[in-house]
Phi, psi and omega in degrees: 000139178287143177291344184272007179303144186294156186301318183298318182296318179292319177301321180295320177296318179297315179302314182291334175289329178293315182268009175057051178231023178292135173276169185301314181295321180293323177297319177295319179296320179294316179300319180297317179295326183282354176296333176285124185301319181293323177296318180296317180296321180294317179302312182296323180292318179297321182269015179294166186300336184259011185252258195303310184296317177297320180298319181295316180298316178296321180298321181295337182259354186215203179247170185298318183300318181294317180296315179300323180295319179295318179301316182295317180298319180296321178294316179300324183279335187259352183241148177290144183301327186294330185246001189293322190305302181294318182295317181297314179301315182294309181297317184294321182294323178288318180297319179299315178297318179298321179296324174298316178293322177296325176300313176298319179297320179296321179295319179294316179301315182296319177299316180293320180298313180299318180297319179295320179297318178296319180297312183298322178292321180294319181304321180300330184263354178263106180262151176292163181294172178205180183289112176201148181193161175244132177254124177254116182280169181302331182267007178094353178297136181250128181237124176277104186293335179295329180269358184226057177288146178054041178234151173281117182269319181231137175210105181220183179280002178252313184205161172236151176219122180246134178272086182284184181298320189251346184196159168274117188246125180260147176219138177284136177268123177277117181247123180291337182268358184287146180258110183295342181276347180269121181279114181273136174295138180287135176258122184260136172246156176232123177263119183245122178255122182280176169304141179081018180220170169202158182202159178239142175227142173250113184286173188295338178268004179096356179294133179258136181227127175256124179255130178276178180303152178053049183226145175228141179231126177250131188205160178277150177298329177217129179291146177277196184279345182268215180296151175267108186241132174229158180243129184238137167228119185116220183227138180207150176249131185246135165242099188271131177288133182296137183199157177290338179276133178297144174251124185238127173259114180263137173227177179290339184256314183209161177250140179247122183244131181218168170251318177190116188188177176236127183202164179244142176230131176236115182215070178274140178300324185269002173273156179272007183211162170245144176213151173222131182242123183266125179265315187210142177095219183207139178225152173254126181250119183229133179293142183288159186294333182266007179274345180081002180241138182242095180216146174222137180210150178258128176261141174257164178308143181071019173250148178235126175260130182234134175239110171284135189293347177253011179255177184238012178211168180265126176264136182239129179227147172274130189225167167274109189296337181300329181300328186256356181237355184299335182302327179295331180262018175084023179226152168251129182239116181246129179230103181050053179254151177294144182299328179298314181293322179297313185284339173294319178291321177298321182297324179292319184286321181262001177055055179231168172259149181237132178233132177257117178293329179235119184301330182293342178296331184301330184262005174300139182262147180211142176230134179173169178241133183224133182275133188292345181270002178279156171295152184297333182294337178300311178294314182297324177292323176299316182293312184295333179281338182251352176225164180273067185229134171247163181214151175224137179242127180217169182264129177281117185289343183280309182253002177064018177258156176281143183239128176260121181247126182259132179228162174290147178292000000 
């Protein structure tokens, strides 16, 4: 580095050395500048115990003019009059520049502090999801299940449905007077789980279904004599009761057909993919007629079928099924997943919006296990400590939702 480098540039290097934020190239430049003995002496004097740190503290309590006067007075008192003029001018111009930088640093620090304070306050108000859902009956009646625990929701000559502690449970009503030859029209209910919720339903045939956040399932109160058909949007885990009648999960992308098995289906409209993961049994995965893709494949246990919405075929991989089903047991399991996919799932569970300040952050990879009953900052701290990512949470004044903003470290 040339000794003739301007005062501000050198001051900036000295300032960054004080706050320990020098980059490798800057550190090399500073070392080069310090090779000159007079520069080194000046550097040591500026960083003496009565200089920079005290100046910063004084600055925070006063104004620049007062601090500059104190700097000048200290120099006047500590240097001999015969040599003070040149020394004073040199030291003072660097100290002045450093104080300007410290001023900027204080503003940045304050902005970060304020953002952190806002974030911490927001975290207190962002609660993890819990069991809640809305049931829409065949006649259009809407029932908030969170407000009607341990109550009989449906009671007819066809079926009953009780909202128990852990699930909405359907039972078929045996009627001695019913005529088996008379075909009864199926009555369909829709269970809707909002963002920040999850719920379980036991269908009339005994099939158990766990619904994840932002998911809806449409099904008959009582299955007919033909196929057992339900319609899914979102994500659900199925434990299908064995029966001679096929059980079919229809989605906008693909249909899953089974006789008796355990599997996970994820089919969110705002995701770029559809997936089905088989835990036990055997399922047939067939693209739906309105998807524009014509494919059928059989999955074996521990296989995951994925259909990217811009692709033309089903991809099958052998996987650890816990990664894709852990949400049912109160955990999020991430294994080398993109940050965008992870936070999309988090946004549904915590009912927040996510914004990426840098688009490249979306492809950052992360692996970890996170318990769903934790506050969101637990996960975010895990991510920020293992990747070069910072975050700020604030409230969006337009839609009154909390917004998570991701930035580069």
